[in-house]
KEMARMAR-728832 format. One record per residue (C-alpha): residue in one letter; chain; y, x, z. Coordinates in nm, 3 decimals. Each point is the difference from the previous one (the first is absolute). Layout:
! residues N
<rec A, A, <Y, X, Z>>
...
This chain:
! residues 546
<rec M, A, <4.679, -4.376, -5.135>>
<rec T, A, <0.077, 0.041, 0.372>>
<rec W, A, <0.336, 0.163, -0.074>>
<rec K, A, <0.104, -0.299, -0.214>>
<rec A, A, <-0.094, -0.236, 0.284>>
<rec V, A, <0.199, 0.212, 0.248>>
<rec K, A, <0.305, -0.011, -0.227>>
<rec E, A, <-0.030, -0.376, -0.037>>
<rec A, A, <-0.023, -0.048, 0.377>>
<rec R, A, <0.306, 0.215, 0.060>>
<rec R, A, <0.192, -0.183, -0.272>>
<rec R, A, <-0.071, -0.330, 0.168>>
<rec L, A, <0.088, 0.129, 0.345>>
<rec A, A, <0.334, 0.121, -0.132>>
<rec K, A, <0.083, -0.354, -0.116>>
<rec E, A, <-0.095, -0.165, 0.329>>
<rec K, A, <0.229, -0.087, 0.289>>
<rec G, A, <-0.174, -0.007, 0.339>>
<rec A, A, <-0.328, 0.190, -0.052>>
<rec I, A, <-0.148, 0.156, 0.316>>
<rec K, A, <-0.133, 0.354, -0.013>>
<rec K, A, <-0.159, 0.166, 0.303>>
<rec D, A, <-0.146, 0.338, 0.078>>
<rec W, A, <-0.381, -0.010, 0.005>>
<rec G, A, <-0.050, 0.224, 0.302>>
<rec G, A, <-0.195, -0.152, 0.291>>
<rec R, A, <0.006, -0.355, -0.135>>
<rec L, A, <-0.248, -0.266, -0.107>>
<rec H, A, <0.026, -0.039, -0.378>>
<rec F, A, <0.000, -0.347, -0.158>>
<rec A, A, <0.007, -0.065, -0.375>>
<rec L, A, <0.129, -0.351, -0.066>>
<rec V, A, <-0.176, -0.083, -0.327>>
<rec F, A, <0.117, -0.276, -0.232>>
<rec P, A, <-0.270, -0.031, -0.270>>
<rec N, A, <0.242, -0.087, -0.277>>
<rec S, A, <0.322, 0.133, -0.149>>
<rec Y, A, <0.300, 0.141, 0.182>>
<rec Y, A, <0.211, -0.274, -0.159>>
<rec L, A, <-0.209, -0.275, 0.161>>
<rec G, A, <-0.066, 0.183, 0.325>>
<rec M, A, <0.362, 0.073, 0.075>>
<rec S, A, <0.082, -0.366, -0.068>>
<rec S, A, <-0.227, -0.090, 0.294>>
<rec L, A, <0.182, -0.054, 0.328>>
<rec G, A, <-0.335, 0.010, 0.178>>
<rec L, A, <-0.063, 0.355, -0.121>>
<rec Q, A, <0.346, 0.113, 0.109>>
<rec T, A, <-0.050, -0.162, 0.342>>
<rec L, A, <-0.326, 0.189, 0.057>>
<rec Y, A, <0.168, 0.322, -0.115>>
<rec R, A, <0.279, -0.044, 0.256>>
<rec H, A, <-0.239, -0.106, 0.275>>
<rec L, A, <-0.241, 0.292, -0.037>>
<rec N, A, <0.279, 0.255, -0.029>>
<rec S, A, <0.159, -0.137, 0.318>>
<rec Y, A, <-0.276, 0.182, 0.192>>
<rec P, A, <0.116, 0.358, 0.068>>
<rec D, A, <-0.356, 0.134, -0.028>>
<rec I, A, <-0.073, -0.168, -0.336>>
<rec V, A, <0.109, 0.097, -0.348>>
<rec C, A, <-0.042, -0.277, -0.256>>
<rec E, A, <0.039, 0.060, -0.373>>
<rec R, A, <-0.033, -0.233, -0.299>>
<rec V, A, <-0.256, 0.013, -0.279>>
<rec F, A, <-0.007, -0.213, -0.315>>
<rec W, A, <-0.251, -0.044, -0.280>>
<rec E, A, <0.137, 0.088, -0.342>>
<rec P, A, <-0.052, 0.286, -0.248>>
<rec R, A, <0.330, 0.175, 0.076>>
<rec T, A, <-0.102, 0.060, 0.363>>
<rec M, A, <-0.339, 0.151, -0.084>>
<rec G, A, <-0.075, 0.358, 0.096>>
<rec D, A, <-0.322, 0.192, -0.046>>
<rec K, A, <-0.133, -0.167, 0.318>>
<rec G, A, <0.120, -0.351, -0.073>>
<rec P, A, <0.333, -0.162, 0.091>>
<rec L, A, <0.241, 0.203, 0.212>>
<rec S, A, <0.211, -0.121, 0.290>>
<rec L, A, <0.364, -0.049, -0.087>>
<rec E, A, <0.160, 0.181, 0.293>>
<rec S, A, <-0.196, 0.329, 0.012>>
<rec Q, A, <-0.206, -0.028, -0.323>>
<rec R, A, <-0.331, 0.045, 0.181>>
<rec P, A, <-0.337, -0.138, -0.115>>
<rec L, A, <-0.167, -0.279, 0.194>>
<rec G, A, <-0.265, 0.230, 0.141>>
<rec D, A, <0.266, 0.174, 0.211>>
<rec F, A, <0.069, -0.313, 0.208>>
<rec D, A, <-0.173, -0.123, 0.316>>
<rec V, A, <0.033, -0.371, -0.083>>
<rec L, A, <0.037, -0.178, -0.332>>
<rec A, A, <0.159, -0.340, 0.068>>
<rec F, A, <-0.029, -0.221, -0.310>>
<rec S, A, <0.241, -0.290, -0.036>>
<rec I, A, <-0.170, -0.250, -0.232>>
<rec S, A, <0.182, -0.316, -0.103>>
<rec F, A, <-0.212, -0.114, -0.295>>
<rec E, A, <-0.373, -0.014, -0.069>>
<rec L, A, <0.037, 0.158, -0.344>>
<rec D, A, <0.124, 0.318, 0.169>>
<rec Y, A, <-0.356, 0.055, 0.126>>
<rec F, A, <-0.072, 0.166, -0.333>>
<rec N, A, <0.280, 0.248, 0.067>>
<rec V, A, <-0.135, 0.073, 0.349>>
<rec V, A, <-0.319, 0.128, -0.161>>
<rec Q, A, <0.194, 0.213, -0.246>>
<rec V, A, <0.220, 0.147, 0.275>>
<rec L, A, <-0.303, 0.116, 0.200>>
<rec R, A, <-0.199, 0.115, -0.301>>
<rec S, A, <0.287, 0.211, -0.137>>
<rec S, A, <0.060, 0.154, 0.344>>
<rec G, A, <-0.357, 0.118, 0.042>>
<rec I, A, <-0.043, -0.209, 0.317>>
<rec P, A, <-0.344, -0.169, 0.014>>
<rec L, A, <0.035, -0.363, -0.104>>
<rec I, A, <-0.242, -0.140, 0.254>>
<rec A, A, <0.108, 0.012, 0.365>>
<rec A, A, <-0.355, 0.076, 0.119>>
<rec E, A, <-0.004, 0.316, -0.215>>
<rec R, A, <0.312, 0.151, 0.159>>
<rec N, A, <-0.005, 0.236, 0.298>>
<rec E, A, <0.242, 0.154, 0.250>>
<rec S, A, <0.160, 0.215, -0.273>>
<rec H, A, <0.128, -0.308, -0.182>>
<rec P, A, <0.299, -0.221, 0.087>>
<rec L, A, <-0.047, -0.329, 0.182>>
<rec L, A, <0.060, -0.294, -0.236>>
<rec L, A, <0.183, -0.312, 0.121>>
<rec A, A, <0.090, -0.302, -0.216>>
<rec G, A, <0.239, -0.285, 0.071>>
<rec G, A, <0.196, -0.261, -0.188>>
<rec P, A, <-0.037, -0.369, -0.087>>
<rec S, A, <-0.307, 0.024, -0.223>>
<rec V, A, <-0.217, 0.203, 0.239>>
<rec T, A, <0.125, -0.188, 0.307>>
<rec A, A, <-0.139, -0.318, -0.156>>
<rec N, A, <-0.324, 0.154, -0.129>>
<rec P, A, <-0.078, 0.371, 0.042>>
<rec E, A, <-0.364, -0.024, -0.114>>
<rec P, A, <0.028, 0.088, -0.373>>
<rec V, A, <0.138, 0.344, 0.092>>
<rec S, A, <-0.172, 0.044, 0.338>>
<rec I, A, <-0.216, 0.290, -0.122>>
<rec F, A, <0.308, 0.210, -0.082>>
<rec F, A, <0.199, -0.022, 0.324>>
<rec D, A, <-0.074, 0.110, 0.353>>
<rec C, A, <0.208, -0.281, 0.143>>
<rec F, A, <0.233, -0.288, -0.081>>
<rec A, A, <0.317, -0.130, 0.164>>
<rec I, A, <-0.046, -0.376, 0.033>>
<rec G, A, <0.346, -0.142, 0.044>>
<rec E, A, <0.353, 0.138, 0.023>>
<rec G, A, <0.045, 0.375, 0.002>>
<rec E, A, <0.272, 0.018, 0.267>>
<rec A, A, <-0.233, -0.172, 0.248>>
<rec I, A, <-0.310, 0.206, -0.086>>
<rec L, A, <0.133, 0.351, -0.056>>
<rec P, A, <0.094, 0.090, 0.361>>
<rec G, A, <-0.362, -0.047, 0.114>>
<rec F, A, <-0.135, 0.164, -0.314>>
<rec V, A, <0.228, 0.304, 0.033>>
<rec E, A, <-0.086, 0.046, 0.368>>
<rec A, A, <-0.373, -0.023, -0.068>>
<rec T, A, <0.016, 0.230, -0.302>>
<rec A, A, <0.217, 0.268, 0.163>>
<rec G, A, <-0.235, 0.026, 0.293>>
<rec S, A, <-0.328, 0.003, -0.188>>
<rec L, A, <0.024, 0.190, -0.329>>
<rec E, A, <-0.164, 0.304, 0.156>>
<rec A, A, <-0.305, -0.212, 0.084>>
<rec G, A, <-0.287, -0.070, -0.235>>
<rec R, A, <0.063, -0.252, -0.277>>
<rec H, A, <-0.227, -0.268, 0.145>>
<rec E, A, <0.164, 0.032, 0.340>>
<rec V, A, <0.343, -0.039, -0.162>>
<rec L, A, <-0.114, -0.318, -0.172>>
<rec E, A, <-0.139, -0.142, 0.325>>
<rec I, A, <0.334, 0.062, 0.169>>
<rec L, A, <0.196, -0.157, -0.287>>
<rec A, A, <-0.223, -0.308, 0.004>>
<rec S, A, <0.132, -0.075, 0.351>>
<rec V, A, <0.362, -0.016, -0.123>>
<rec P, A, <0.121, -0.362, -0.043>>
<rec G, A, <0.027, -0.089, -0.369>>
<rec V, A, <-0.212, 0.290, -0.127>>
<rec Y, A, <-0.319, -0.077, -0.195>>
<rec V, A, <-0.247, 0.290, -0.030>>
<rec P, A, <-0.288, -0.097, -0.236>>
<rec A, A, <-0.231, 0.285, 0.108>>
<rec V, A, <-0.012, -0.114, 0.363>>
<rec F, A, <0.062, -0.373, -0.044>>
<rec K, A, <-0.205, -0.198, 0.250>>
<rec G, A, <0.050, -0.352, -0.135>>
<rec E, A, <0.299, -0.122, 0.202>>
<rec P, A, <0.281, -0.093, -0.244>>
<rec V, A, <0.307, 0.221, 0.025>>
<rec K, A, <0.301, -0.206, 0.101>>
<rec R, A, <0.313, 0.028, -0.210>>
<rec V, A, <0.284, 0.158, 0.197>>
<rec W, A, <0.359, -0.108, -0.057>>
<rec L, A, <0.338, 0.094, 0.141>>
<rec A, A, <0.103, -0.260, 0.257>>
<rec D, A, <0.362, 0.119, 0.026>>
<rec L, A, <0.123, 0.065, -0.352>>
<rec N, A, <0.328, 0.128, 0.138>>
<rec S, A, <-0.177, 0.286, 0.182>>
<rec T, A, <-0.012, 0.204, -0.319>>
<rec R, A, <0.212, 0.055, -0.310>>
<rec T, A, <-0.117, -0.096, -0.346>>
<rec T, A, <0.267, 0.129, -0.234>>
<rec S, A, <0.029, 0.247, -0.283>>
<rec V, A, <-0.042, 0.362, 0.098>>
<rec I, A, <0.042, 0.157, -0.342>>
<rec L, A, <0.216, -0.108, -0.294>>
<rec T, A, <-0.093, 0.131, -0.342>>
<rec P, A, <0.105, -0.098, -0.352>>
<rec D, A, <-0.364, 0.000, -0.113>>
<rec T, A, <-0.094, -0.344, 0.141>>
<rec D, A, <0.060, -0.371, -0.054>>
<rec F, A, <0.251, 0.020, 0.287>>
<rec S, A, <0.181, 0.316, -0.100>>
<rec D, A, <0.327, -0.086, 0.177>>
<rec V, A, <-0.126, -0.266, 0.242>>
<rec Y, A, <-0.035, 0.052, 0.374>>
<rec L, A, <-0.289, -0.226, 0.103>>
<rec I, A, <-0.008, -0.190, 0.330>>
<rec E, A, <-0.290, -0.213, 0.118>>
<rec I, A, <0.158, -0.306, 0.161>>
<rec A, A, <-0.321, -0.192, 0.082>>
<rec R, A, <-0.376, 0.035, -0.020>>
<rec G, A, <-0.281, -0.246, -0.042>>
<rec C, A, <0.011, -0.356, -0.123>>
<rec G, A, <-0.098, -0.329, 0.156>>
<rec R, A, <0.023, -0.212, -0.315>>
<rec G, A, <-0.374, 0.007, -0.060>>
<rec C, A, <-0.030, 0.021, -0.379>>
<rec R, A, <-0.378, -0.009, -0.028>>
<rec F, A, <-0.033, 0.278, -0.259>>
<rec C, A, <0.229, 0.251, 0.172>>
<rec L, A, <-0.141, 0.312, 0.165>>
<rec A, A, <0.334, 0.094, 0.157>>
<rec G, A, <0.038, -0.348, 0.144>>
<rec F, A, <-0.316, 0.039, 0.207>>
<rec F, A, <-0.035, 0.373, 0.068>>
<rec F, A, <0.360, 0.050, 0.112>>
<rec R, A, <0.019, -0.296, 0.236>>
<rec P, A, <0.184, -0.089, 0.214>>
<rec F, A, <0.348, -0.029, -0.147>>
<rec R, A, <0.238, 0.236, 0.179>>
<rec Y, A, <0.362, 0.086, -0.071>>
<rec R, A, <0.251, 0.261, 0.107>>
<rec P, A, <0.311, -0.122, 0.186>>
<rec L, A, <0.331, -0.003, -0.178>>
<rec E, A, <0.167, 0.277, 0.203>>
<rec S, A, <-0.288, 0.237, -0.061>>
<rec L, A, <0.014, -0.067, -0.374>>
<rec L, A, <0.374, 0.056, -0.009>>
<rec D, A, <-0.045, 0.337, 0.175>>
<rec Q, A, <-0.261, 0.100, -0.259>>
<rec A, A, <0.225, -0.122, -0.280>>
<rec R, A, <0.288, 0.214, 0.124>>
<rec E, A, <-0.224, 0.305, -0.017>>
<rec G, A, <-0.118, -0.105, -0.345>>
<rec L, A, <0.355, -0.037, -0.129>>
<rec S, A, <0.058, 0.366, 0.079>>
<rec M, A, <-0.267, 0.077, -0.263>>
<rec S, A, <0.055, -0.274, -0.258>>
<rec K, A, <0.220, -0.300, -0.068>>
<rec R, A, <-0.300, -0.211, -0.105>>
<rec L, A, <-0.226, -0.140, 0.272>>
<rec G, A, <-0.340, -0.155, -0.073>>
<rec L, A, <-0.119, -0.264, 0.247>>
<rec L, A, <-0.380, -0.026, 0.020>>
<rec A, A, <-0.227, -0.271, 0.138>>
<rec A, A, <-0.273, -0.229, -0.125>>
<rec A, A, <0.291, -0.238, -0.058>>
<rec V, A, <0.340, 0.119, 0.117>>
<rec T, A, <0.133, -0.355, 0.037>>
<rec D, A, <-0.251, -0.066, 0.278>>
<rec H, A, <0.210, 0.223, 0.228>>
<rec P, A, <0.187, -0.244, 0.227>>
<rec Q, A, <0.324, 0.201, -0.023>>
<rec I, A, <-0.013, 0.085, -0.369>>
<rec D, A, <0.325, -0.174, -0.094>>
<rec E, A, <0.197, 0.181, 0.268>>
<rec L, A, <-0.168, 0.331, -0.087>>
<rec V, A, <0.090, -0.003, -0.370>>
<rec T, A, <0.350, -0.130, 0.074>>
<rec V, A, <0.075, 0.287, 0.240>>
<rec L, A, <-0.155, 0.256, -0.235>>
<rec R, A, <0.210, -0.121, -0.292>>
<rec R, A, <0.315, 0.023, 0.213>>
<rec A, A, <-0.099, 0.359, 0.079>>
<rec G, A, <-0.005, 0.075, -0.374>>
<rec A, A, <-0.376, 0.004, -0.049>>
<rec D, A, <-0.166, -0.108, -0.320>>
<rec I, A, <-0.313, -0.201, 0.075>>
<rec S, A, <-0.342, -0.024, -0.160>>
<rec V, A, <-0.304, -0.181, 0.138>>
<rec S, A, <-0.376, 0.036, -0.035>>
<rec S, A, <-0.079, -0.368, -0.045>>
<rec L, A, <0.150, -0.344, 0.040>>
<rec R, A, <-0.166, -0.321, 0.101>>
<rec I, A, <0.071, -0.296, -0.226>>
<rec H, A, <0.041, -0.231, 0.298>>
<rec P, A, <0.191, 0.033, 0.219>>
<rec L, A, <0.237, 0.210, -0.211>>
<rec S, A, <0.306, 0.164, 0.154>>
<rec E, A, <0.319, -0.044, -0.203>>
<rec A, A, <0.155, 0.289, 0.193>>
<rec V, A, <-0.275, 0.232, -0.127>>
<rec I, A, <0.035, -0.120, -0.360>>
<rec Q, A, <0.376, 0.054, 0.019>>
<rec A, A, <-0.045, 0.348, 0.150>>
<rec L, A, <-0.241, 0.095, -0.280>>
<rec A, A, <0.242, -0.123, -0.266>>
<rec E, A, <0.294, 0.186, 0.158>>
<rec S, A, <-0.218, 0.314, 0.011>>
<rec A, A, <-0.043, -0.013, -0.379>>
<rec T, A, <-0.368, -0.092, 0.022>>
<rec Q, A, <-0.121, -0.113, -0.339>>
<rec T, A, <-0.360, -0.105, 0.073>>
<rec I, A, <-0.140, -0.236, 0.259>>
<rec T, A, <-0.366, -0.094, 0.044>>
<rec F, A, <-0.144, -0.328, 0.119>>
<rec A, A, <-0.371, -0.074, 0.042>>
<rec P, A, <-0.101, -0.362, -0.069>>
<rec E, A, <-0.358, 0.137, -0.036>>
<rec A, A, <-0.121, -0.318, -0.173>>
<rec G, A, <0.152, -0.246, -0.247>>
<rec S, A, <-0.126, -0.321, 0.156>>
<rec E, A, <0.080, -0.138, 0.341>>
<rec R, A, <-0.368, -0.084, 0.049>>
<rec L, A, <-0.101, 0.365, -0.037>>
<rec R, A, <0.285, 0.119, 0.219>>
<rec R, A, <-0.138, -0.226, 0.274>>
<rec T, A, <-0.342, 0.157, -0.051>>
<rec I, A, <0.137, 0.347, 0.074>>
<rec N, A, <0.238, -0.128, 0.272>>
<rec K, A, <0.311, 0.117, -0.179>>
<rec C, A, <0.196, -0.292, 0.150>>
<rec V, A, <0.251, -0.004, -0.286>>
<rec R, A, <0.095, -0.303, -0.206>>
<rec E, A, <0.124, 0.003, -0.358>>
<rec E, A, <0.346, -0.108, 0.114>>
<rec D, A, <0.009, 0.310, 0.226>>
<rec I, A, <-0.078, 0.223, -0.297>>
<rec V, A, <0.268, -0.167, -0.213>>
<rec K, A, <0.263, 0.034, 0.274>>
<rec A, A, <-0.079, 0.368, 0.054>>
<rec V, A, <0.016, 0.087, -0.369>>
<rec D, A, <0.319, -0.204, -0.047>>
<rec K, A, <0.163, 0.178, 0.292>>
<rec A, A, <-0.093, 0.344, -0.132>>
<rec A, A, <0.144, -0.084, -0.341>>
<rec A, A, <0.315, -0.151, 0.153>>
<rec Y, A, <0.069, 0.331, 0.174>>
<rec G, A, <-0.037, 0.192, -0.325>>
<rec L, A, <-0.339, 0.165, 0.051>>
<rec R, A, <-0.099, 0.069, -0.358>>
<rec N, A, <-0.377, 0.052, 0.017>>
<rec I, A, <-0.203, -0.249, 0.201>>
<rec R, A, <-0.359, 0.116, 0.020>>
<rec L, A, <-0.271, -0.249, 0.094>>
<rec Y, A, <-0.339, 0.109, 0.135>>
<rec F, A, <-0.310, -0.210, -0.069>>
<rec M, A, <-0.371, 0.038, 0.057>>
<rec I, A, <-0.275, -0.131, -0.225>>
<rec G, A, <-0.359, -0.062, 0.101>>
<rec L, A, <0.082, -0.159, 0.334>>
<rec P, A, <-0.281, -0.210, 0.154>>
<rec G, A, <-0.014, -0.343, -0.159>>
<rec E, A, <0.231, 0.093, -0.288>>
<rec T, A, <-0.022, -0.220, -0.310>>
<rec D, A, <0.148, 0.004, -0.350>>
<rec E, A, <0.261, -0.245, 0.127>>
<rec D, A, <0.116, 0.255, 0.259>>
<rec I, A, <0.043, 0.258, -0.275>>
<rec A, A, <0.202, -0.247, -0.205>>
<rec E, A, <0.217, -0.061, 0.306>>
<rec I, A, <0.096, 0.368, 0.014>>
<rec A, A, <0.129, -0.013, -0.357>>
<rec R, A, <0.178, -0.332, 0.056>>
<rec L, A, <0.170, 0.121, 0.318>>
<rec V, A, <0.112, 0.329, -0.152>>
<rec L, A, <0.142, -0.162, -0.314>>
<rec M, A, <0.187, -0.255, 0.209>>
<rec L, A, <0.150, 0.275, 0.216>>
<rec K, A, <0.098, 0.201, -0.307>>
<rec E, A, <0.199, -0.296, -0.131>>
<rec R, A, <0.180, -0.037, 0.333>>
<rec V, A, <0.114, 0.363, 0.027>>
<rec A, A, <0.061, 0.093, -0.364>>
<rec A, A, <0.348, -0.155, -0.006>>
<rec R, A, <0.100, 0.224, 0.292>>
<rec G, A, <-0.108, 0.315, -0.184>>
<rec S, A, <-0.314, 0.059, 0.209>>
<rec R, A, <-0.349, 0.048, -0.135>>
<rec I, A, <-0.348, -0.064, 0.132>>
<rec S, A, <-0.281, 0.255, -0.007>>
<rec L, A, <-0.355, -0.027, 0.132>>
<rec S, A, <-0.253, 0.213, 0.180>>
<rec I, A, <-0.349, -0.150, -0.020>>
<rec E, A, <-0.290, 0.146, 0.198>>
<rec A, A, <-0.360, -0.100, 0.057>>
<rec F, A, <-0.086, -0.140, 0.341>>
<rec V, A, <-0.209, 0.258, 0.189>>
<rec P, A, <-0.170, -0.126, 0.320>>
<rec K, A, <0.079, 0.224, 0.296>>
<rec A, A, <-0.207, 0.074, 0.310>>
<rec G, A, <0.130, -0.158, 0.317>>
<rec T, A, <0.180, -0.291, -0.171>>
<rec P, A, <-0.108, -0.366, -0.021>>
<rec L, A, <-0.088, 0.053, -0.367>>
<rec Q, A, <-0.225, 0.299, 0.077>>
<rec W, A, <-0.301, -0.225, -0.076>>
<rec A, A, <0.136, -0.123, -0.336>>
<rec P, A, <-0.119, 0.141, -0.333>>
<rec M, A, <0.222, 0.162, -0.260>>
<rec E, A, <0.031, -0.170, -0.334>>
<rec H, A, <-0.189, 0.163, -0.287>>
<rec E, A, <0.203, 0.244, -0.208>>
<rec E, A, <-0.047, -0.190, -0.327>>
<rec V, A, <0.131, -0.321, 0.161>>
<rec L, A, <0.300, 0.186, 0.141>>
<rec A, A, <0.071, 0.154, -0.340>>
<rec S, A, <-0.010, -0.344, -0.164>>
<rec R, A, <0.237, -0.148, 0.257>>
<rec L, A, <0.239, 0.291, -0.025>>
<rec A, A, <0.002, -0.036, -0.380>>
<rec R, A, <0.078, -0.372, 0.036>>
<rec I, A, <0.301, 0.071, 0.219>>
<rec R, A, <0.134, 0.267, -0.233>>
<rec S, A, <-0.059, -0.219, -0.305>>
<rec S, A, <0.194, -0.285, 0.162>>
<rec L, A, <0.290, 0.236, 0.071>>
<rec S, A, <-0.017, 0.203, -0.323>>
<rec K, A, <0.300, -0.166, -0.165>>
<rec S, A, <0.214, -0.004, 0.313>>
<rec G, A, <0.068, 0.372, 0.025>>
<rec I, A, <-0.139, 0.011, 0.354>>
<rec E, A, <-0.167, 0.333, 0.077>>
<rec S, A, <-0.316, 0.016, 0.209>>
<rec G, A, <-0.175, 0.299, 0.151>>
<rec G, A, <-0.280, 0.068, 0.243>>
<rec E, A, <-0.293, 0.222, 0.087>>
<rec S, A, <-0.311, 0.041, -0.212>>
<rec L, A, <-0.249, -0.280, 0.055>>
<rec S, A, <-0.286, 0.249, -0.028>>
<rec W, A, <0.142, 0.217, 0.276>>
<rec S, A, <0.067, -0.311, 0.210>>
<rec A, A, <-0.375, -0.064, -0.010>>
<rec V, A, <-0.061, 0.356, 0.123>>
<rec Q, A, <0.253, -0.058, 0.277>>
<rec G, A, <-0.190, -0.316, 0.092>>
<rec V, A, <-0.325, 0.194, 0.039>>
<rec L, A, <0.165, 0.268, 0.215>>
<rec S, A, <0.195, -0.243, 0.217>>
<rec R, A, <-0.313, -0.184, 0.119>>
<rec G, A, <-0.261, 0.267, -0.067>>
<rec D, A, <-0.244, 0.179, 0.229>>
<rec A, A, <-0.109, 0.357, 0.071>>
<rec R, A, <-0.220, 0.007, -0.312>>
<rec L, A, <0.316, 0.049, -0.206>>
<rec G, A, <0.066, 0.343, 0.152>>
<rec P, A, <-0.274, 0.172, -0.204>>
<rec V, A, <0.125, -0.185, -0.309>>
<rec L, A, <0.347, 0.150, 0.044>>
<rec A, A, <-0.145, 0.343, 0.086>>
<rec T, A, <-0.209, 0.027, -0.318>>
<rec M, A, <0.265, -0.110, -0.251>>
<rec P, A, <0.083, 0.297, -0.227>>
<rec R, A, <0.345, -0.138, -0.082>>
<rec H, A, <0.233, -0.286, 0.085>>
<rec S, A, <-0.063, -0.262, -0.267>>
<rec L, A, <-0.137, -0.352, -0.036>>
<rec A, A, <-0.294, 0.127, -0.201>>
<rec A, A, <-0.090, 0.259, 0.267>>
<rec W, A, <0.028, -0.265, 0.271>>
<rec K, A, <-0.233, -0.244, -0.177>>
<rec T, A, <-0.251, 0.274, -0.078>>
<rec A, A, <-0.002, 0.122, 0.362>>
<rec L, A, <-0.049, -0.356, 0.130>>
<rec R, A, <-0.305, -0.046, -0.225>>
<rec R, A, <-0.148, 0.335, 0.102>>
<rec H, A, <0.009, -0.109, 0.363>>
<rec G, A, <-0.153, -0.338, -0.074>>
<rec L, A, <0.322, -0.193, 0.067>>
<rec D, A, <0.201, -0.247, -0.204>>
<rec T, A, <0.343, -0.157, 0.008>>
<rec A, A, <-0.127, -0.358, 0.008>>
<rec S, A, <-0.175, 0.027, 0.337>>
<rec Y, A, <0.320, 0.123, 0.163>>
<rec I, A, <0.265, -0.230, -0.145>>
<rec Y, A, <-0.138, -0.289, -0.207>>
<rec R, A, <-0.174, -0.195, 0.275>>
<rec D, A, <0.100, -0.206, 0.300>>
<rec R, A, <-0.069, 0.160, 0.335>>
<rec L, A, <-0.102, -0.238, 0.275>>
<rec P, A, <0.172, -0.004, 0.339>>
<rec G, A, <-0.254, 0.158, 0.233>>
<rec E, A, <-0.124, 0.240, -0.269>>
<rec P, A, <0.007, 0.365, 0.120>>
<rec L, A, <0.310, 0.169, -0.140>>
<rec P, A, <0.037, 0.377, -0.057>>
<rec W, A, <0.340, 0.005, 0.171>>
<rec S, A, <-0.136, -0.148, 0.323>>
<rec V, A, <0.030, 0.355, 0.143>>
<rec V, A, <0.369, -0.091, 0.035>>
<rec D, A, <0.146, -0.263, 0.232>>
<rec S, A, <0.339, -0.103, -0.138>>
<rec G, A, <0.071, -0.215, 0.306>>
<rec V, A, <0.002, -0.318, -0.209>>
<rec A, A, <-0.289, -0.221, 0.110>>
<rec C, A, <-0.269, -0.053, -0.263>>
<rec G, A, <0.001, -0.370, 0.086>>
<rec Y, A, <0.369, -0.018, -0.081>>
<rec L, A, <-0.059, 0.164, -0.340>>
<rec S, A, <-0.287, -0.234, -0.087>>
<rec D, A, <0.209, -0.300, 0.106>>
<rec E, A, <0.278, 0.118, -0.229>>
<rec L, A, <-0.257, 0.030, -0.282>>
<rec R, A, <-0.097, -0.364, 0.061>>
<rec K, A, <0.367, -0.103, -0.007>>
<rec A, A, <0.041, 0.187, -0.329>>
<rec S, A, <-0.280, -0.201, -0.158>>
<rec E, A, <0.159, -0.322, 0.128>>
<rec G, A, <0.357, 0.095, -0.097>>
<rec I, A, <0.123, -0.012, 0.360>>
<rec E, A, <0.290, 0.224, 0.100>>
<rec T, A, <0.036, 0.185, 0.330>>
<rec G, A, <0.347, 0.051, 0.139>>
<rec P, A, <0.137, 0.346, 0.084>>
<rec C, A, <-0.054, 0.168, 0.336>>
<rec P, A, <0.235, -0.134, 0.269>>
<rec P, A, <0.283, 0.229, 0.124>>
<rec A, A, <-0.174, 0.059, 0.334>>
<rec E, A, <-0.351, 0.128, 0.056>>
<rec C, A, <-0.285, -0.241, -0.065>>
<rec A, A, <-0.379, 0.015, 0.003>>
<rec R, A, <-0.055, -0.163, -0.337>>
<rec C, A, <-0.151, 0.289, -0.198>>
<rec G, A, <-0.097, 0.227, 0.290>>
<rec V, A, <0.233, 0.297, -0.060>>
<rec C, A, <0.260, -0.075, 0.267>>
């Protein structure tokens, strides 16, 4: 079994361009663990950024580990670069983007023979660190598994973490944890003294590079060199984790981006521009115009419906892009005000018309169902809007497709107190939408509603969920429900009830920087259908982050 995993790792390395391989002698050994497939992990610019950053230290060797059967040796998954088991490393740094990957974290540790529970590990075991959006917002459901958590942005936290780790690994485990707890942005459950850990973010985005390190054909972006052009978002959509935990909005200056693009063009003709919404960059039109003149093909991570840059749409069309995604989120203007989307129906129509006019063939629309205050009329509005848009673009040879997901309340957002809608109601509403569109030829996809409910429990759960995850014999819905019952827990108490402002929240161990009063005021505005404008260009004191 191990030999097959070694062969698979070497096969993948041979197909990569840009992998870093270091000698192990006299260095601190980090395994950068992505608890999901290689295909998904290597599509993550965040993972590649951490890989570059850690390997920039001369006394650190950082190797990648993924969770999938083909990478499994006799002692669990092997690192890609040297094909070593996890037990050989000093630090296991998990990059966790989604709550449902918590199940894979358990399987990674169990298969590697490393004790699941942090309190049961000793000096012979690696130190376990976790970071990423889901655990930055709420680390408690997996707090029994990890020694520490990075609360915030890795580039800002890692220098202090690396310095503390390098100088203390020879000490006893408890002493190491005490030292790490003093590092800004590091949460250590075992020595937590009650003072919330403040989220740390990178003040000068231009002080570090966030671009592709490795290109490989085995990803979504097989021939795309990715460049982060901005970070954070000040639009304030009330459901959005990224919009609150990556504040404030910051962008890289044009000249810096052009320098990075020139390097990228030496590796690939296609450049991928990444941001919460690329059109929020104040120099986006000039950027794509210059890149097109340089011969680059352009793709983007996401586009805002309003304002929409015609220069970006044109660049996408000239780059042979076939699919563009817009996110109205809700069908009715009333519900879009509730979530602070700040988009009118005429904005949606103009954006879709413009995409079709430039020859983009597949226009994908993203909607959520189960939003607070949603009614049957709101569901009908989704179908009406989509059918109307289909009629507008069909003559131009474009088609409409849908992605429909359940609303999942996220910790640290204004809707963190809101309940999820019951699964049977969501299923009925989804069926109504699909029935209304059944004769139109419009395709619709989305995640499982049952797994969305699990995500809801994990996103706002507490430390009692750790033992639930630890005792599951396999990754399945049935095993999850059985384990919940065995521990005296149920889904309803986590997601099907309103939480009151002022109620103790499990994720209060984390201070996102956004004032709780601001969040509760935004919740009130949601109930009253009042919109809040975006953050101003200069610093303000409105939410408390700046």
